[in-house]
MILUM-407124 format. One record per atom (N, C-alpha, C): residue in three letters; chain; atom name; x, y, z. Coordinates in steps of 0.1 Angstrom, whole numbers, plus 5000, padded with zeros to 4 digits. Atoms other than C-alpha are relative to their C-alpha. Layout:
MILUM-407124
ATOM   rest   kette   atom     px     py     pz
ATOM    ALA       A     CA      X      Y      Z
...
end
This chain:
MILUM-407124
ATOM   rest   kette   atom     px     py     pz
ATOM    MET       A      N   5004   4996   5013
ATOM    MET       A     CA   2151   1970   3853
ATOM    MET       A      C   4986   4992   4999
ATOM    ASP       A      N   5012   5005   5001
ATOM    ASP       A     CA   2113   1961   3846
ATOM    ASP       A      C   5000   4993   4984
ATOM    LEU       A      N   5003   5006   5015
ATOM    LEU       A     CA   2105   1937   3816
ATOM    LEU       A      C   4986   4997   5001
ATOM    LYS       A      N   5014   5002   5000
ATOM    LYS       A     CA   2068   1940   3811
ATOM    LYS       A      C   4995   4994   4987
ATOM    LEU       A      N   5005   5007   5010
ATOM    LEU       A     CA   2051   1915   3789
ATOM    LEU       A      C   4987   5006   4996
ATOM    GLU       A      N   5012   4991   5005
ATOM    GLU       A     CA   2025   1937   3769
ATOM    GLU       A      C   4992   4993   4988
ATOM    LEU       A      N   5006   5004   5013
ATOM    LEU       A     CA   2018   1918   3737
ATOM    LEU       A      C   5004   4985   4996
ATOM    VAL       A      N   4997   5012   5004
ATOM    VAL       A     CA   2016   1882   3726
ATOM    VAL       A      C   4993   4998   4986
ATOM    LEU       A      N   5005   5002   5015
ATOM    LEU       A     CA   2011   1874   3688
ATOM    LEU       A      C   4994   4985   4999
ATOM    VAL       A      N   5007   5012   5000
ATOM    VAL       A     CA   1985   1847   3683
ATOM    VAL       A      C   4996   4997   4984
ATOM    PRO       A      N   5002   5004   5014
ATOM    PRO       A     CA   1987   1832   3647
ATOM    PRO       A      C   4986   4995   4996
ATOM    VAL       A      N   5012   5004   5004
ATOM    VAL       A     CA   1953   1827   3630
ATOM    VAL       A      C   5000   5000   4986
ATOM    ASP       A      N   5003   5001   5013
ATOM    ASP       A     CA   1940   1818   3596
ATOM    ASP       A      C   4991   5011   4994
ATOM    ASP       A      N   5012   4990   5004
ATOM    ASP       A     CA   1910   1840   3594
ATOM    ASP       A      C   4999   5012   5011
ATOM    VAL       A      N   4999   4988   4990
ATOM    VAL       A     CA   1914   1874   3612
ATOM    VAL       A      C   4987   5003   5004
ATOM    ASP       A      N   5013   4995   4996
ATOM    ASP       A     CA   1878   1883   3611
ATOM    ASP       A      C   4993   4990   5009
ATOM    ARG       A      N   5005   5012   4992
ATOM    ARG       A     CA   1867   1848   3624
ATOM    ARG       A      C   5007   5001   5015
ATOM    ALA       A      N   4992   5000   4987
ATOM    ALA       A     CA   1893   1851   3653
ATOM    ALA       A      C   4996   5013   5008
ATOM    LYS       A      N   5005   4988   4995
ATOM    LYS       A     CA   1883   1887   3660
ATOM    LYS       A      C   4987   4997   5007
ATOM    ALA       A      N   5013   5002   4995
ATOM    ALA       A     CA   1847   1877   3665
ATOM    ALA       A      C   5000   4991   5012
ATOM    PHE       A      N   4999   5010   4989
ATOM    PHE       A     CA   1857   1847   3687
ATOM    PHE       A      C   5005   5007   5011
ATOM    TYR       A      N   4994   4994   4987
ATOM    TYR       A     CA   1879   1868   3710
ATOM    TYR       A      C   4992   5010   5005
ATOM    SER       A      N   5007   4990   4995
ATOM    SER       A     CA   1858   1897   3712
ATOM    SER       A      C   4986   4998   5006
ATOM    GLU       A      N   5013   5003   4997
ATOM    GLU       A     CA   1822   1883   3711
ATOM    GLU       A      C   4998   4988   5010
ATOM    GLN       A      N   5002   5013   4991
ATOM    GLN       A     CA   1827   1849   3728
ATOM    GLN       A      C   5009   5001   5012
ATOM    ALA       A      N   4990   5000   4989
ATOM    ALA       A     CA   1859   1852   3750
ATOM    ALA       A      C   4997   5014   5008
ATOM    GLY       A      N   5002   4987   4993
ATOM    GLY       A     CA   1849   1889   3760
ATOM    GLY       A      C   5012   5008   5000
ATOM    PHE       A      N   4988   4992   5001
ATOM    PHE       A     CA   1883   1904   3750
ATOM    PHE       A      C   4995   5013   4994
ATOM    HIS       A      N   5003   4987   5005
ATOM    HIS       A     CA   1882   1942   3744
ATOM    HIS       A      C   5010   5003   4987
ATOM    VAL       A      N   4993   4995   5011
ATOM    VAL       A     CA   1892   1954   3709
ATOM    VAL       A      C   5006   5014   5001
ATOM    HIS       A      N   4994   4986   4999
ATOM    HIS       A     CA   1917   1983   3709
ATOM    HIS       A      C   5006   5005   4987
ATOM    VAL       A      N   4996   4996   5013
ATOM    VAL       A     CA   1931   1983   3674
ATOM    VAL       A      C   4995   4990   4990
ATOM    ASP       A      N   5002   5008   5012
ATOM    ASP       A     CA   1921   1970   3640
ATOM    ASP       A      C   5002   5008   4989
ATOM    ARG       A      N   4994   4991   5009
ATOM    ARG       A     CA   1943   1984   3615
ATOM    ARG       A      C   5007   4992   4988
ATOM    GLN       A      N   4995   5007   5012
ATOM    GLN       A     CA   1949   1974   3578
ATOM    GLN       A      C   5007   5009   4991
ATOM    VAL       A      N   4993   4992   5011
ATOM    VAL       A     CA   1975   1986   3553
ATOM    VAL       A      C   5001   4991   4988
ATOM    GLY       A      N   4999   5008   5012
ATOM    GLY       A     CA   1969   1972   3518
ATOM    GLY       A      C   4995   4986   5003
ATOM    ASP       A      N   5004   5015   4998
ATOM    ASP       A     CA   1964   1934   3514
ATOM    ASP       A      C   5011   4993   5008
ATOM    THR       A      N   4989   5008   4994
ATOM    THR       A     CA   1996   1924   3532
ATOM    THR       A      C   5002   5002   5015
ATOM    PHE       A      N   4998   4999   4986
ATOM    PHE       A     CA   1993   1937   3567
ATOM    PHE       A      C   4986   5006   5007
ATOM    ARG       A      N   5012   4997   4992
ATOM    ARG       A     CA   1965   1939   3593
ATOM    ARG       A      C   5004   4994   5014
ATOM    VAL       A      N   4998   5004   4986
ATOM    VAL       A     CA   1967   1939   3631
ATOM    VAL       A      C   4987   5004   5008
ATOM    VAL       A      N   5011   4999   4991
ATOM    VAL       A     CA   1940   1934   3655
ATOM    VAL       A      C   5005   4998   5014
ATOM    GLN       A      N   4995   5001   4986
ATOM    GLN       A     CA   1949   1941   3692
ATOM    GLN       A      C   4989   4999   5009
ATOM    LEU       A      N   5011   5000   4989
ATOM    LEU       A     CA   1927   1929   3721
ATOM    LEU       A      C   5006   4996   5012
ATOM    ASP       A      N   4997   5002   4988
ATOM    ASP       A     CA   1928   1928   3757
ATOM    ASP       A      C   4990   4990   5008
ATOM    PRO       A      N   5008   5006   4992
ATOM    PRO       A     CA   1915   1901   3780
ATOM    PRO       A      C   4995   5009   5010
ATOM    PRO       A      N   5005   4993   4989
ATOM    PRO       A     CA   1893   1917   3807
ATOM    PRO       A      C   5009   5001   5011
ATOM    GLY       A      N   4993   4999   4988
ATOM    GLY       A     CA   1915   1931   3836
ATOM    GLY       A      C   5015   4998   4996
ATOM    SER       A      N   4985   5004   5001
ATOM    SER       A     CA   1949   1920   3819
ATOM    SER       A      C   5006   5014   4995
ATOM    ALA       A      N   4990   4991   5004
ATOM    ALA       A     CA   1979   1943   3813
ATOM    ALA       A      C   5005   4996   4987
ATOM    CYS       A      N   4996   5006   5011
ATOM    CYS       A     CA   1988   1922   3784
ATOM    CYS       A      C   4991   4997   4990
ATOM    SER       A      N   5009   4999   5012
ATOM    SER       A     CA   1972   1923   3750
ATOM    SER       A      C   5004   4988   4991
ATOM    ILE       A      N   4997   5009   5011
ATOM    ILE       A     CA   1971   1898   3721
ATOM    ILE       A      C   4999   5007   4987
ATOM    ALA       A      N   5001   4996   5014
ATOM    ALA       A     CA   1975   1905   3684
ATOM    ALA       A      C   4998   4990   4991
ATOM    LEU       A      N   5002   5009   5011
ATOM    LEU       A     CA   1961   1887   3655
ATOM    LEU       A      C   5002   5008   4988
ATOM    GLY       A      N   4998   4992   5011
ATOM    GLY       A     CA   1967   1897   3619
ATOM    GLY       A      C   5005   4993   4989
ATOM    ILE       A      N   4992   5005   5013
ATOM    ILE       A     CA   1983   1893   3586
ATOM    ILE       A      C   5012   5009   4999
ATOM    GLY       A      N   4985   4994   5001
ATOM    GLY       A     CA   2021   1899   3582
ATOM    GLY       A      C   5005   5005   5013
ATOM    ILE       A      N   4993   4997   4986
ATOM    ILE       A     CA   2028   1901   3619
ATOM    ILE       A      C   5007   4988   5007
ATOM    THR       A      N   4991   5011   4994
ATOM    THR       A     CA   2041   1866   3625
ATOM    THR       A      C   5000   4989   4988
ATOM    ASP       A      N   5000   5011   5009
ATOM    ASP       A     CA   2052   1836   3604
ATOM    ASP       A      C   4998   4986   5008
ATOM    ALA       A      N   5005   5014   4991
ATOM    ALA       A     CA   2040   1810   3631
ATOM    ALA       A      C   4989   4995   4993
ATOM    GLU       A      N   5012   5006   5006
ATOM    GLU       A     CA   2015   1786   3619
ATOM    GLU       A      C   4988   5004   5007
ATOM    PRO       A      N   5014   4998   4993
ATOM    PRO       A     CA   1978   1793   3627
ATOM    PRO       A      C   4998   4988   5010
ATOM    GLY       A      N   5003   5009   4989
ATOM    GLY       A     CA   1970   1774   3659
ATOM    GLY       A      C   5012   4994   5006
ATOM    SER       A      N   4988   5004   4995
ATOM    SER       A     CA   2005   1769   3669
ATOM    SER       A      C   5005   5004   5015
ATOM    VAL       A      N   4999   4995   4986
ATOM    VAL       A     CA   2002   1788   3702
ATOM    VAL       A      C   4994   4990   5010
ATOM    ARG       A      N   5005   5010   4990
ATOM    ARG       A     CA   1998   1764   3732
ATOM    ARG       A      C   5000   5005   5014
ATOM    GLY       A      N   5001   4997   4987
ATOM    GLY       A     CA   1988   1770   3767
ATOM    GLY       A      C   5002   5014   5007
ATOM    LEU       A      N   5000   4988   4993
ATOM    LEU       A     CA   1984   1806   3773
ATOM    LEU       A      C   4992   5000   5011
ATOM    HIS       A      N   5007   5001   4987
ATOM    HIS       A     CA   1973   1811   3808
ATOM    HIS       A      C   4991   5014   5002
ATOM    LEU       A      N   5009   4989   4994
ATOM    LEU       A     CA   1943   1834   3819
ATOM    LEU       A      C   4997   4998   5015
ATOM    VAL       A      N   5002   5002   4985
ATOM    VAL       A     CA   1944   1837   3857
ATOM    VAL       A      C   4989   5006   5004
ATOM    VAL       A      N   5012   4996   4997
ATOM    VAL       A     CA   1912   1841   3872
ATOM    VAL       A      C   4998   4998   5016
ATOM    THR       A      N   5002   5002   4985
ATOM    THR       A     CA   1900   1845   3910
ATOM    THR       A      C   4989   4990   5002
ATOM    ASP       A      N   5011   5010   4998
ATOM    ASP       A     CA   1869   1821   3905
ATOM    ASP       A      C   4998   4994   4987
ATOM    ILE       A      N   5002   5006   5011
ATOM    ILE       A     CA   1872   1796   3880
ATOM    ILE       A      C   4988   4994   4995
ATOM    VAL       A      N   5013   5005   5002
ATOM    VAL       A     CA   1838   1782   3883
ATOM    VAL       A      C   4992   5010   4992
ATOM    ALA       A      N   5008   4989   5004
ATOM    ALA       A     CA   1824   1817   3876
ATOM    ALA       A      C   5006   5003   4985
ATOM    ALA       A      N   4995   4997   5013
ATOM    ALA       A     CA   1849   1823   3847
ATOM    ALA       A      C   4997   4989   4990
ATOM    ARG       A      N   5003   5011   5010
ATOM    ARG       A     CA   1843   1789   3830
ATOM    ARG       A      C   4984   5002   4997
ATOM    GLY       A      N   5015   4999   5003
ATOM    GLY       A     CA   1805   1794   3834
ATOM    GLY       A      C   4996   5013   4990
ATOM    GLU       A      N   5001   4989   5008
ATOM    GLU       A     CA   1807   1829   3818
ATOM    GLU       A      C   5005   4997   4985
ATOM    LEU       A      N   4994   5004   5014
ATOM    LEU       A     CA   1828   1816   3787
ATOM    LEU       A      C   4989   4990   4996
ATOM    VAL       A      N   5008   5009   5007
ATOM    VAL       A     CA   1805   1787   3782
ATOM    VAL       A      C   4986   5007   4997
ATOM    ALA       A      N   5013   4991   5004
ATOM    ALA       A     CA   1773   1811   3783
ATOM    ALA       A      C   5002   5008   4988
ATOM    ARG       A      N   4997   4992   5012
ATOM    ARG       A     CA   1791   1830   3756
ATOM    ARG       A      C   5003   4991   4987
ATOM    GLY       A      N   4998   5008   5012
ATOM    GLY       A     CA   1795   1799   3735
ATOM    GLY       A      C   5012   4993   4999
ATOM    VAL       A      N   4986   5006   5001
ATOM    VAL       A     CA   1831   1789   3742
ATOM    VAL       A      C   4999   4986   5007
ATOM    ASP       A      N   4999   5014   4995
ATOM    ASP       A     CA   1837   1751   3745
ATOM    ASP       A      C   5011   4999   5009
ATOM    VAL       A      N   4989   5000   4991
ATOM    VAL       A     CA   1856   1750   3777
ATOM    VAL       A      C   4999   4985   5008
ATOM    SER       A      N   4999   5014   4994
ATOM    SER       A     CA   1868   1717   3793
ATOM    SER       A      C   4993   5002   5014
ATOM    GLU       A      N   5004   5001   4986
ATOM    GLU       A     CA   1856   1706   3827
ATOM    GLU       A      C   5010   5004   5008
ATOM    ILE       A      N   4990   4995   4991
ATOM    ILE       A     CA   1875   1721   3856
ATOM    ILE       A      C   5007   4987   5007
ATOM    ARG       A      N   4993   5012   4993
ATOM    ARG       A     CA   1902   1697   3871
ATOM    ARG       A      C   5012   5007   5008
ATOM    HIS       A      N   4989   4994   4991
ATOM    HIS       A     CA   1929   1700   3898
ATOM    HIS       A      C   5009   4988   5001
ATOM    MET       A      N   4990   5009   4998
ATOM    MET       A     CA   1960   1681   3906
ATOM    MET       A      C   5000   4995   5015
ATOM    GLY       A      N   5000   5004   4986
ATOM    GLY       A     CA   1956   1659   3938
ATOM    GLY       A      C   5010   4989   5001
ATOM    GLU       A      N   4992   5010   4996
ATOM    GLU       A     CA   1975   1631   3954
ATOM    GLU       A      C   5001   4989   4989
ATOM    ALA       A      N   5003   5011   5011
ATOM    ALA       A     CA   1962   1605   3928
ATOM    ALA       A      C   5002   5005   4986
ATOM    GLY       A      N   4999   4995   5013
ATOM    GLY       A     CA   1969   1628   3899
ATOM    GLY       A      C   4989   5009   4997
ATOM    TRP       A      N   5011   4991   5004
ATOM    TRP       A     CA   1943   1648   3879
ATOM    TRP       A      C   4986   4996   5005
ATOM    GLN       A      N   5013   5003   4993
ATOM    GLN       A     CA   1909   1649   3896
ATOM    GLN       A      C   4990   5010   4996
ATOM    SER       A      N   5009   4993   5005
ATOM    SER       A     CA   1877   1664   3885
ATOM    SER       A      C   4996   5012   5011
ATOM    GLY       A      N   5004   4990   4992
ATOM    GLY       A     CA   1865   1698   3898
ATOM    GLY       A      C   5011   5010   5006
ATOM    PRO       A      N   4989   4992   4993
ATOM    PRO       A     CA   1883   1728   3916
ATOM    PRO       A      C   5006   4994   5010
ATOM    HIS       A      N   4994   5006   4987
ATOM    HIS       A     CA   1908   1720   3942
ATOM    HIS       A      C   4991   5001   5011
ATOM    PRO       A      N   5009   4998   4989
ATOM    PRO       A     CA   1887   1714   3973
ATOM    PRO       A      C   5003   5011   5010
ATOM    GLY       A      N   4997   4988   4993
ATOM    GLY       A     CA   1907   1740   3992
ATOM    GLY       A      C   5002   5013   4993
ATOM    ARG       A      N   4999   4988   5008
ATOM    ARG       A     CA   1909   1764   3962
ATOM    ARG       A      C   5014   5004   5002
ATOM    VAL       A      N   4986   4996   5000
ATOM    VAL       A     CA   1947   1765   3966
ATOM    VAL       A      C   5003   5006   4987
ATOM    ASP       A      N   4997   4992   5011
ATOM    ASP       A     CA   1962   1789   3943
ATOM    ASP       A      C   5008   4990   4989
ATOM    TYR       A      N   4993   5006   5012
ATOM    TYR       A     CA   1975   1777   3908
ATOM    TYR       A      C   4998   4984   4999
ATOM    ASN       A      N   5002   5014   5001
ATOM    ASN       A     CA   1959   1743   3912
ATOM    ASN       A      C   4986   4996   4995
ATOM    SER       A      N   5012   5004   5008
ATOM    SER       A     CA   1926   1744   3894
ATOM    SER       A      C   5000   5006   4985
ATOM    PHE       A      N   4998   4996   5016
ATOM    PHE       A     CA   1924   1745   3855
ATOM    PHE       A      C   4989   4996   4994
ATOM    ALA       A      N   5009   5005   5011
ATOM    ALA       A     CA   1901   1744   3825
ATOM    ALA       A      C   5007   5004   4987
ATOM    ASN       A      N   4993   4997   5012
ATOM    ASN       A     CA   1911   1746   3789
ATOM    ASN       A      C   4990   5004   4988
ATOM    PHE       A      N   5008   4999   5012
ATOM    PHE       A     CA   1896   1759   3757
ATOM    PHE       A      C   5010   5005   4989
ATOM    SER       A      N   4992   4996   5012
ATOM    SER       A     CA   1908   1766   3720
ATOM    SER       A      C   4992   5011   4993
ATOM    ASP       A      N   5007   4991   5011
ATOM    ASP       A     CA   1901   1793   3695
ATOM    ASP       A      C   4997   4992   4987
ATOM    PRO       A      N   5005   5008   5011
ATOM    PRO       A     CA   1887   1784   3661
ATOM    PRO       A      C   5013   4995   4992
ATOM    ASP       A      N   4988   5003   5008
ATOM    ASP       A     CA   1923   1780   3647
ATOM    ASP       A      C   5007   4989   5008
ATOM    GLY       A      N   4993   5011   4991
ATOM    GLY       A     CA   1934   1755   3677
ATOM    GLY       A      C   5011   5006   5008
ATOM    ASN       A      N   4991   4996   4990
ATOM    ASN       A     CA   1955   1779   3697
ATOM    ASN       A      C   4992   4997   5013
ATOM    THR       A      N   5006   5006   4988
ATOM    THR       A     CA   1950   1767   3733
ATOM    THR       A      C   5002   5010   5011
ATOM    TRP       A      N   5001   4990   4987
ATOM    TRP       A     CA   1942   1787   3766
ATOM    TRP       A      C   4998   4990   5010
ATOM    VAL       A      N   5002   5007   4987
ATOM    VAL       A     CA   1942   1776   3801
ATOM    VAL       A      C   4995   5011   5010
ATOM    LEU       A      N   5004   4993   4990
ATOM    LEU       A     CA   1922   1790   3828
ATOM    LEU       A      C   5006   4995   5012
ATOM    GLN       A      N   4994   5004   4988
ATOM    GLN       A     CA   1940   1790   3861
ATOM    GLN       A      C   4996   5008   5012
ATOM    GLU       A      N   5005   4993   4989
ATOM    GLU       A     CA   1926   1800   3896
ATOM    GLU       A      C   5012   5003   5008
ATOM    ARG       A      N   4991   4993   4989
ATOM    ARG       A     CA   1947   1823   3919
ATOM    ARG       A      C   4991   5010   5008
ATOM    GLY       A      N   5007   4990   4991
ATOM    GLY       A     CA   1934   1843   3948
ATOM    GLY       A      C   4986   4998   5003
ATOM    HIS       A      N   5014   5002   4998
ATOM    HIS       A     CA   1900   1827   3952
ATOM    HIS       A      C   4996   5003   5014
ATOM    SER       A      N   5004   4999   4987
ATOM    SER       A     CA   1901   1829   3990
ATOM    SER       A      C   4999   5016   5003
ATOM    ALA       A      N   4999   4986   4999
ATOM    ALA       A     CA   1910   1867   3987
ATOM    ALA       A      C   4988   5007   4992
ATOM    ALA       A      N   5010   4994   5008
ATOM    ALA       A     CA   1882   1874   3963
ATOM    ALA       A      C   4987   5004   5008
end
């Protein structure tokens, strides 16, 4: 049996502000923006290349805005991905990796899968992690 994760709800306070951040700054693609009255609105967006979407809106979750932590965006080149986001105006942390002595600056020297990270937040404080995998295959 396949269990495919296809949609993650991201609670936000201001749907238009969040939609602008994700589409204009983070580069996500908007697929749906539907409103019914004053109590329901859903905006569905996909990170580039992802089979999983996020949904922002009104009346779609009772979770507190900014309460989602650590959603991972897996990239093949963390340096390039971070650079693109920064160029779009996203405040992304410096890249770091886990070494023998703990967290160290920069991507992993061998670009080992799942060991280079950078973080950013949306305007509501929901947090995201860039994680590198497949750099040597890229």
